[in-house]
PDB file of N, H, CA, C and O in Angstrom:
ATOM      1  N   MET A   1       2.868  15.658   1.522  1.00  0.00           N
ATOM      2  CA  MET A   1       2.499  14.505   2.311  1.00  0.00           C
ATOM      3  C   MET A   1       1.155  13.954   1.860  1.00  0.00           C
ATOM      4  O   MET A   1       0.934  12.745   1.919  1.00  0.00           O
ATOM      5  N   LYS A   2       0.260  14.815   1.416  1.00  0.00           N
ATOM      6  H   LYS A   2       0.439  15.798   1.368  1.00  0.00           H
ATOM      7  CA  LYS A   2      -1.043  14.347   0.954  1.00  0.00           C
ATOM      8  C   LYS A   2      -0.884  13.352  -0.189  1.00  0.00           C
ATOM      9  O   LYS A   2      -1.524  12.300  -0.197  1.00  0.00           O
ATOM     10  N   ASP A   3      -0.032  13.685  -1.148  1.00  0.00           N
ATOM     11  H   ASP A   3       0.488  14.539  -1.142  1.00  0.00           H
ATOM     12  CA  ASP A   3       0.195  12.787  -2.282  1.00  0.00           C
ATOM     13  C   ASP A   3       0.781  11.454  -1.818  1.00  0.00           C
ATOM     14  O   ASP A   3       0.385  10.396  -2.308  1.00  0.00           O
ATOM     15  N   VAL A   4       1.719  11.503  -0.879  1.00  0.00           N
ATOM     16  H   VAL A   4       2.040  12.363  -0.482  1.00  0.00           H
ATOM     17  CA  VAL A   4       2.357  10.284  -0.385  1.00  0.00           C
ATOM     18  C   VAL A   4       1.340   9.403   0.333  1.00  0.00           C
ATOM     19  O   VAL A   4       1.326   8.190   0.123  1.00  0.00           O
ATOM     20  N   THR A   5       0.495   9.983   1.170  1.00  0.00           N
ATOM     21  H   THR A   5       0.506  10.968   1.340  1.00  0.00           H
ATOM     22  CA  THR A   5      -0.510   9.184   1.877  1.00  0.00           C
ATOM     23  C   THR A   5      -1.458   8.516   0.888  1.00  0.00           C
ATOM     24  O   THR A   5      -1.872   7.376   1.098  1.00  0.00           O
ATOM     25  N   GLU A   6      -1.798   9.211  -0.174  1.00  0.00           N
ATOM     26  H   GLU A   6      -1.462  10.137  -0.344  1.00  0.00           H
ATOM     27  CA  GLU A   6      -2.678   8.628  -1.196  1.00  0.00           C
ATOM     28  C   GLU A   6      -1.983   7.506  -1.965  1.00  0.00           C
ATOM     29  O   GLU A   6      -2.589   6.470  -2.239  1.00  0.00           O
ATOM     30  N   ILE A   7      -0.724   7.712  -2.309  1.00  0.00           N
ATOM     31  H   ILE A   7      -0.232   8.553  -2.086  1.00  0.00           H
ATOM     32  CA  ILE A   7       0.015   6.719  -3.087  1.00  0.00           C
ATOM     33  C   ILE A   7       0.217   5.435  -2.294  1.00  0.00           C
ATOM     34  O   ILE A   7      -0.011   4.342  -2.812  1.00  0.00           O
ATOM     35  N   VAL A   8       0.645   5.562  -1.037  1.00  0.00           N
ATOM     36  H   VAL A   8       0.830   6.451  -0.616  1.00  0.00           H
ATOM     37  CA  VAL A   8       0.969   4.359  -0.258  1.00  0.00           C
ATOM     38  C   VAL A   8      -0.216   3.819   0.536  1.00  0.00           C
ATOM     39  O   VAL A   8      -0.161   2.692   1.029  1.00  0.00           O
ATOM     40  N   GLY A   9      -1.280   4.595   0.668  1.00  0.00           N
ATOM     41  H   GLY A   9      -1.325   5.510   0.267  1.00  0.00           H
ATOM     42  CA  GLY A   9      -2.465   4.129   1.380  1.00  0.00           C
ATOM     43  C   GLY A   9      -2.274   4.028   2.877  1.00  0.00           C
ATOM     44  O   GLY A   9      -2.857   3.156   3.522  1.00  0.00           O
ATOM     45  N   MET A  10      -1.461   4.915   3.440  1.00  0.00           N
ATOM     46  H   MET A  10      -0.988   5.623   2.916  1.00  0.00           H
ATOM     47  CA  MET A  10      -1.219   4.945   4.885  1.00  0.00           C
ATOM     48  C   MET A  10      -1.550   6.326   5.424  1.00  0.00           C
ATOM     49  O   MET A  10      -1.532   7.322   4.702  1.00  0.00           O
ATOM     50  N   HIS A  11      -1.853   6.354   6.712  1.00  0.00           N
ATOM     51  H   HIS A  11      -1.867   5.545   7.299  1.00  0.00           H
ATOM     52  CA  HIS A  11      -2.074   7.632   7.369  1.00  0.00           C
ATOM     53  C   HIS A  11      -0.733   8.322   7.605  1.00  0.00           C
ATOM     54  O   HIS A  11       0.314   7.678   7.666  1.00  0.00           O
ATOM     55  N   ARG A  12      -0.791   9.625   7.732  1.00  0.00           N
ATOM     56  H   ARG A  12      -1.642  10.148   7.682  1.00  0.00           H
ATOM     57  CA  ARG A  12       0.404  10.432   7.977  1.00  0.00           C
ATOM     58  C   ARG A  12       1.167   9.930   9.210  1.00  0.00           C
ATOM     59  O   ARG A  12       2.393   9.822   9.176  1.00  0.00           O
ATOM     60  N   SER A  13       0.455   9.626  10.287  1.00  0.00           N
ATOM     61  H   SER A  13      -0.541   9.714  10.315  1.00  0.00           H
ATOM     62  CA  SER A  13       1.117   9.185  11.518  1.00  0.00           C
ATOM     63  C   SER A  13       1.875   7.877  11.309  1.00  0.00           C
ATOM     64  O   SER A  13       2.954   7.688  11.870  1.00  0.00           O
ATOM     65  N   THR A  14       1.318   6.978  10.509  1.00  0.00           N
ATOM     66  H   THR A  14       0.441   7.132  10.053  1.00  0.00           H
ATOM     67  CA  THR A  14       1.987   5.710  10.217  1.00  0.00           C
ATOM     68  C   THR A  14       3.251   5.945   9.403  1.00  0.00           C
ATOM     69  O   THR A  14       4.275   5.303   9.636  1.00  0.00           O
ATOM     70  N   ILE A  15       3.179   6.853   8.461  1.00  0.00           N
ATOM     71  H   ILE A  15       2.347   7.375   8.271  1.00  0.00           H
ATOM     72  CA  ILE A  15       4.359   7.177   7.649  1.00  0.00           C
ATOM     73  C   ILE A  15       5.461   7.745   8.534  1.00  0.00           C
ATOM     74  O   ILE A  15       6.614   7.328   8.427  1.00  0.00           O
ATOM     75  N   TYR A  16       5.120   8.696   9.412  1.00  0.00           N
ATOM     76  H   TYR A  16       4.184   9.035   9.499  1.00  0.00           H
ATOM     77  CA  TYR A  16       6.135   9.279  10.302  1.00  0.00           C
ATOM     78  C   TYR A  16       6.713   8.232  11.245  1.00  0.00           C
ATOM     79  O   TYR A  16       7.910   8.254  11.533  1.00  0.00           O
ATOM     80  N   LYS A  17       5.886   7.322  11.725  1.00  0.00           N
ATOM     81  H   LYS A  17       4.914   7.303  11.491  1.00  0.00           H
ATOM     82  CA  LYS A  17       6.373   6.244  12.592  1.00  0.00           C
ATOM     83  C   LYS A  17       7.390   5.403  11.841  1.00  0.00           C
ATOM     84  O   LYS A  17       8.451   5.080  12.375  1.00  0.00           O
ATOM     85  N   ARG A  18       7.068   5.047  10.603  1.00  0.00           N
ATOM     86  H   ARG A  18       6.206   5.309  10.169  1.00  0.00           H
ATOM     87  CA  ARG A  18       7.993   4.226   9.807  1.00  0.00           C
ATOM     88  C   ARG A  18       9.271   4.992   9.449  1.00  0.00           C
ATOM     89  O   ARG A  18      10.350   4.401   9.392  1.00  0.00           O
ATOM     90  N   ILE A  19       9.159   6.280   9.212  1.00  0.00           N
ATOM     91  H   ILE A  19       8.282   6.760   9.258  1.00  0.00           H
ATOM     92  CA  ILE A  19      10.363   7.088   8.964  1.00  0.00           C
ATOM     93  C   ILE A  19      11.275   7.014  10.182  1.00  0.00           C
ATOM     94  O   ILE A  19      12.480   6.803  10.048  1.00  0.00           O
ATOM     95  N   ASN A  20      10.697   7.189  11.374  1.00  0.00           N
ATOM     96  H   ASN A  20       9.718   7.360  11.483  1.00  0.00           H
ATOM     97  CA  ASN A  20      11.481   7.148  12.614  1.00  0.00           C
ATOM     98  C   ASN A  20      12.094   5.782  12.863  1.00  0.00           C
ATOM     99  O   ASN A  20      13.174   5.690  13.445  1.00  0.00           O
ATOM    100  N   GLU A  21      11.425   4.717  12.433  1.00  0.00           N
ATOM    101  H   GLU A  21      10.547   4.792  11.960  1.00  0.00           H
ATOM    102  CA  GLU A  21      11.950   3.356  12.568  1.00  0.00           C
ATOM    103  C   GLU A  21      13.008   3.047  11.515  1.00  0.00           C
ATOM    104  O   GLU A  21      13.758   2.080  11.646  1.00  0.00           O
ATOM    105  N   GLY A  22      13.067   3.867  10.474  1.00  0.00           N
ATOM    106  H   GLY A  22      12.457   4.653  10.367  1.00  0.00           H
ATOM    107  CA  GLY A  22      14.006   3.629   9.383  1.00  0.00           C
ATOM    108  C   GLY A  22      13.465   2.675   8.335  1.00  0.00           C
ATOM    109  O   GLY A  22      14.224   2.150   7.520  1.00  0.00           O
ATOM    110  N   SER A  23      12.138   2.442   8.350  1.00  0.00           N
ATOM    111  H   SER A  23      11.522   2.868   9.012  1.00  0.00           H
ATOM    112  CA  SER A  23      11.549   1.493   7.403  1.00  0.00           C
ATOM    113  C   SER A  23      10.714   2.182   6.329  1.00  0.00           C
ATOM    114  O   SER A  23       9.821   1.570   5.743  1.00  0.00           O
ATOM    115  N   PHE A  24      11.002   3.435   6.076  1.00  0.00           N
ATOM    116  H   PHE A  24      11.728   3.931   6.552  1.00  0.00           H
ATOM    117  CA  PHE A  24      10.318   4.198   5.031  1.00  0.00           C
ATOM    118  C   PHE A  24      11.344   5.149   4.430  1.00  0.00           C
ATOM    119  O   PHE A  24      12.251   5.592   5.133  1.00  0.00           O
ATOM    120  N   PRO A  25      11.222   5.471   3.148  1.00  0.00           N
ATOM    121  CA  PRO A  25      12.203   6.383   2.531  1.00  0.00           C
ATOM    122  C   PRO A  25      12.313   7.701   3.302  1.00  0.00           C
ATOM    123  O   PRO A  25      11.322   8.234   3.800  1.00  0.00           O
ATOM    124  N   LYS A  26      13.508   8.195   3.382  1.00  0.00           N
ATOM    125  H   LYS A  26      14.313   7.763   2.976  1.00  0.00           H
ATOM    126  CA  LYS A  26      13.766   9.448   4.080  1.00  0.00           C
ATOM    127  C   LYS A  26      13.168  10.624   3.320  1.00  0.00           C
ATOM    128  O   LYS A  26      13.168  10.665   2.089  1.00  0.00           O
ATOM    129  N   ALA A  27      12.666  11.567   4.085  1.00  0.00           N
ATOM    130  H   ALA A  27      12.667  11.534   5.084  1.00  0.00           H
ATOM    131  CA  ALA A  27      12.143  12.802   3.523  1.00  0.00           C
ATOM    132  C   ALA A  27      13.299  13.771   3.271  1.00  0.00           C
ATOM    133  O   ALA A  27      14.345  13.693   3.916  1.00  0.00           O
ATOM    134  N   ILE A  28      13.093  14.666   2.340  1.00  0.00           N
ATOM    135  H   ILE A  28      12.244  14.729   1.816  1.00  0.00           H
ATOM    136  CA  ILE A  28      14.075  15.701   2.030  1.00  0.00           C
ATOM    137  C   ILE A  28      13.534  17.019   2.557  1.00  0.00           C
ATOM    138  O   ILE A  28      12.442  17.446   2.181  1.00  0.00           O
ATOM    139  N   SER A  29      14.301  17.663   3.429  1.00  0.00           N
ATOM    140  H   SER A  29      15.188  17.316   3.734  1.00  0.00           H
ATOM    141  CA  SER A  29      13.888  18.951   3.973  1.00  0.00           C
ATOM    142  C   SER A  29      14.084  20.025   2.912  1.00  0.00           C
ATOM    143  O   SER A  29      15.142  20.115   2.290  1.00  0.00           O
ATOM    144  N   ILE A  30      13.050  20.838   2.714  1.00  0.00           N
ATOM    145  H   ILE A  30      12.190  20.764   3.220  1.00  0.00           H
ATOM    146  CA  ILE A  30      13.163  21.930   1.742  1.00  0.00           C
ATOM    147  C   ILE A  30      13.059  23.285   2.436  1.00  0.00           C
ATOM    148  O   ILE A  30      12.793  24.308   1.805  1.00  0.00           O
ATOM    149  N   GLY A  31      13.274  23.265   3.749  1.00  0.00           N
ATOM    150  H   GLY A  31      13.490  22.434   4.261  1.00  0.00           H
ATOM    151  CA  GLY A  31      13.283  24.508   4.514  1.00  0.00           C
ATOM    152  C   GLY A  31      12.122  24.589   5.483  1.00  0.00           C
ATOM    153  O   GLY A  31      11.017  24.124   5.205  1.00  0.00           O
ATOM    154  N   GLY A  32      12.400  25.190   6.624  1.00  0.00           N
ATOM    155  H   GLY A  32      13.297  25.568   6.850  1.00  0.00           H
ATOM    156  CA  GLY A  32      11.354  25.320   7.631  1.00  0.00           C
ATOM    157  C   GLY A  32      10.849  23.958   8.051  1.00  0.00           C
ATOM    158  O   GLY A  32      11.634  23.066   8.370  1.00  0.00           O
ATOM    159  N   ARG A  33       9.549  23.801   8.051  1.00  0.00           N
ATOM    160  H   ARG A  33       8.911  24.526   7.792  1.00  0.00           H
ATOM    161  CA  ARG A  33       8.927  22.527   8.412  1.00  0.00           C
ATOM    162  C   ARG A  33       8.450  21.761   7.187  1.00  0.00           C
ATOM    163  O   ARG A  33       7.670  20.816   7.308  1.00  0.00           O
ATOM    164  N   SER A  34       8.910  22.162   6.018  1.00  0.00           N
ATOM    165  H   SER A  34       9.543  22.930   5.920  1.00  0.00           H
ATOM    166  CA  SER A  34       8.468  21.544   4.765  1.00  0.00           C
ATOM    167  C   SER A  34       9.395  20.407   4.358  1.00  0.00           C
ATOM    168  O   SER A  34      10.618  20.522   4.432  1.00  0.00           O
ATOM    169  N   ILE A  35       8.783  19.306   3.927  1.00  0.00           N
ATOM    170  H   ILE A  35       7.789  19.213   3.867  1.00  0.00           H
ATOM    171  CA  ILE A  35       9.550  18.166   3.443  1.00  0.00           C
ATOM    172  C   ILE A  35       8.969  17.687   2.123  1.00  0.00           C
ATOM    173  O   ILE A  35       7.833  18.004   1.769  1.00  0.00           O
ATOM    174  N   ARG A  36       9.760  16.932   1.417  1.00  0.00           N
ATOM    175  H   ARG A  36      10.683  16.674   1.704  1.00  0.00           H
ATOM    176  CA  ARG A  36       9.329  16.306   0.174  1.00  0.00           C
ATOM    177  C   ARG A  36       9.931  14.908   0.125  1.00  0.00           C
ATOM    178  O   ARG A  36      10.904  14.609   0.817  1.00  0.00           O
ATOM    179  N   PHE A  37       9.338  14.066  -0.700  1.00  0.00           N
ATOM    180  H   PHE A  37       8.547  14.309  -1.262  1.00  0.00           H
ATOM    181  CA  PHE A  37       9.842  12.720  -0.932  1.00  0.00           C
ATOM    182  C   PHE A  37      10.107  12.580  -2.418  1.00  0.00           C
ATOM    183  O   PHE A  37       9.396  13.157  -3.241  1.00  0.00           O
ATOM    184  N   LEU A  38      11.134  11.812  -2.759  1.00  0.00           N
ATOM    185  H   LEU A  38      11.711  11.344  -2.090  1.00  0.00           H
ATOM    186  CA  LEU A  38      11.358  11.488  -4.163  1.00  0.00           C
ATOM    187  C   LEU A  38      10.347  10.420  -4.557  1.00  0.00           C
ATOM    188  O   LEU A  38      10.239   9.386  -3.898  1.00  0.00           O
ATOM    189  N   GLU A  39       9.617  10.670  -5.622  1.00  0.00           N
ATOM    190  H   GLU A  39       9.705  11.510  -6.158  1.00  0.00           H
ATOM    191  CA  GLU A  39       8.620   9.695  -6.071  1.00  0.00           C
ATOM    192  C   GLU A  39       9.274   8.361  -6.382  1.00  0.00           C
ATOM    193  O   GLU A  39       8.703   7.308  -6.101  1.00  0.00           O
ATOM    194  N   SER A  40      10.462   8.397  -6.957  1.00  0.00           N
ATOM    195  H   SER A  40      10.926   9.253  -7.186  1.00  0.00           H
ATOM    196  CA  SER A  40      11.148   7.147  -7.288  1.00  0.00           C
ATOM    197  C   SER A  40      11.449   6.335  -6.030  1.00  0.00           C
ATOM    198  O   SER A  40      11.362   5.107  -6.057  1.00  0.00           O
ATOM    199  N   SER A  41      11.800   6.999  -4.930  1.00  0.00           N
ATOM    200  H   SER A  41      11.871   7.996  -4.907  1.00  0.00           H
ATOM    201  CA  SER A  41      12.061   6.294  -3.665  1.00  0.00           C
ATOM    202  C   SER A  41      10.798   5.656  -3.117  1.00  0.00           C
ATOM    203  O   SER A  41      10.826   4.533  -2.613  1.00  0.00           O
ATOM    204  N   ILE A  42       9.693   6.377  -3.219  1.00  0.00           N
ATOM    205  H   ILE A  42       9.671   7.289  -3.629  1.00  0.00           H
ATOM    206  CA  ILE A  42       8.411   5.855  -2.738  1.00  0.00           C
ATOM    207  C   ILE A  42       7.998   4.652  -3.588  1.00  0.00           C
ATOM    208  O   ILE A  42       7.566   3.633  -3.048  1.00  0.00           O
ATOM    209  N   ARG A  43       8.125   4.762  -4.903  1.00  0.00           N
ATOM    210  H   ARG A  43       8.475   5.589  -5.341  1.00  0.00           H
ATOM    211  CA  ARG A  43       7.741   3.659  -5.794  1.00  0.00           C
ATOM    212  C   ARG A  43       8.606   2.414  -5.537  1.00  0.00           C
ATOM    213  O   ARG A  43       8.088   1.298  -5.501  1.00  0.00           O
ATOM    214  N   GLN A  44       9.915   2.604  -5.359  1.00  0.00           N
ATOM    215  H   GLN A  44      10.336   3.511  -5.389  1.00  0.00           H
ATOM    216  CA  GLN A  44      10.802   1.474  -5.072  1.00  0.00           C
ATOM    217  C   GLN A  44      10.429   0.833  -3.749  1.00  0.00           C
ATOM    218  O   GLN A  44      10.401  -0.393  -3.642  1.00  0.00           O
ATOM    219  N   TRP A  45      10.140   1.648  -2.733  1.00  0.00           N
ATOM    220  H   TRP A  45      10.163   2.644  -2.820  1.00  0.00           H
ATOM    221  CA  TRP A  45       9.734   1.142  -1.430  1.00  0.00           C
ATOM    222  C   TRP A  45       8.465   0.310  -1.567  1.00  0.00           C
ATOM    223  O   TRP A  45       8.352  -0.761  -0.971  1.00  0.00           O
ATOM    224  N   MET A  46       7.513   0.802  -2.350  1.00  0.00           N
ATOM    225  H   MET A  46       7.604   1.672  -2.834  1.00  0.00           H
ATOM    226  CA  MET A  46       6.259   0.080  -2.531  1.00  0.00           C
ATOM    227  C   MET A  46       6.478  -1.271  -3.204  1.00  0.00           C
ATOM    228  O   MET A  46       5.855  -2.260  -2.819  1.00  0.00           O
ATOM    229  N   LEU A  47       7.342  -1.322  -4.190  1.00  0.00           N
ATOM    230  H   LEU A  47       7.848  -0.518  -4.503  1.00  0.00           H
ATOM    231  CA  LEU A  47       7.633  -2.590  -4.878  1.00  0.00           C
ATOM    232  C   LEU A  47       8.189  -3.628  -3.921  1.00  0.00           C
ATOM    233  O   LEU A  47       7.908  -4.819  -4.058  1.00  0.00           O
ATOM    234  N   LYS A  48       8.975  -3.183  -2.955  1.00  0.00           N
ATOM    235  H   LYS A  48       9.203  -2.216  -2.843  1.00  0.00           H
ATOM    236  CA  LYS A  48       9.622  -4.096  -2.008  1.00  0.00           C
ATOM    237  C   LYS A  48       8.745  -4.428  -0.803  1.00  0.00           C
ATOM    238  O   LYS A  48       8.906  -5.492  -0.206  1.00  0.00           O
ATOM    239  N   ASN A  49       7.821  -3.539  -0.435  1.00  0.00           N
ATOM    240  H   ASN A  49       7.691  -2.674  -0.920  1.00  0.00           H
ATOM    241  CA  ASN A  49       7.141  -3.670   0.852  1.00  0.00           C
ATOM    242  C   ASN A  49       5.635  -3.807   0.821  1.00  0.00           C
ATOM    243  O   ASN A  49       5.041  -4.167   1.837  1.00  0.00           O
ATOM    244  N   VAL A  50       5.003  -3.539  -0.287  1.00  0.00           N
ATOM    245  H   VAL A  50       5.486  -3.247  -1.112  1.00  0.00           H
ATOM    246  CA  VAL A  50       3.545  -3.604  -0.331  1.00  0.00           C
ATOM    247  C   VAL A  50       3.125  -4.809  -1.161  1.00  0.00           C
ATOM    248  O   VAL A  50       3.463  -4.923  -2.339  1.00  0.00           O
ATOM    249  N   GLN A  51       2.391  -5.692  -0.529  1.00  0.00           N
ATOM    250  H   GLN A  51       2.117  -5.600   0.428  1.00  0.00           H
ATOM    251  CA  GLN A  51       1.926  -6.892  -1.197  1.00  0.00           C
ATOM    252  C   GLN A  51       0.626  -6.611  -1.947  1.00  0.00           C
ATOM    253  O   GLN A  51      -0.271  -5.980  -1.388  1.00  0.00           O
ATOM    254  N   PRO A  52       0.497  -7.057  -3.186  1.00  0.00           N
ATOM    255  CA  PRO A  52      -0.751  -6.873  -3.918  1.00  0.00           C
ATOM    256  C   PRO A  52      -1.864  -7.714  -3.293  1.00  0.00           C
ATOM    257  O   PRO A  52      -1.605  -8.736  -2.658  1.00  0.00           O
ATOM    258  N   ASN A  53      -3.092  -7.271  -3.482  1.00  0.00           N
ATOM    259  H   ASN A  53      -3.302  -6.441  -3.998  1.00  0.00           H
ATOM    260  CA  ASN A  53      -4.248  -8.021  -2.942  1.00  0.00           C
ATOM    261  C   ASN A  53      -4.511  -9.268  -3.719  1.00  0.00           C
ATOM    262  O   ASN A  53      -5.441 -10.009  -3.400  1.00  0.00           O
TER     263      ASN A  53
END
């Protein structure tokens, strides 16, 4: 999650809120309370949803 927050520039709580709304790529459970994201999914999401300055 640390890498994802750095890449997208959002706080963890904002990412979880967007996941729950269905407006952020789904996390992949890797057991227990651990999750991962596909970098390609995050990059595609950013291309569609993050406006450059």
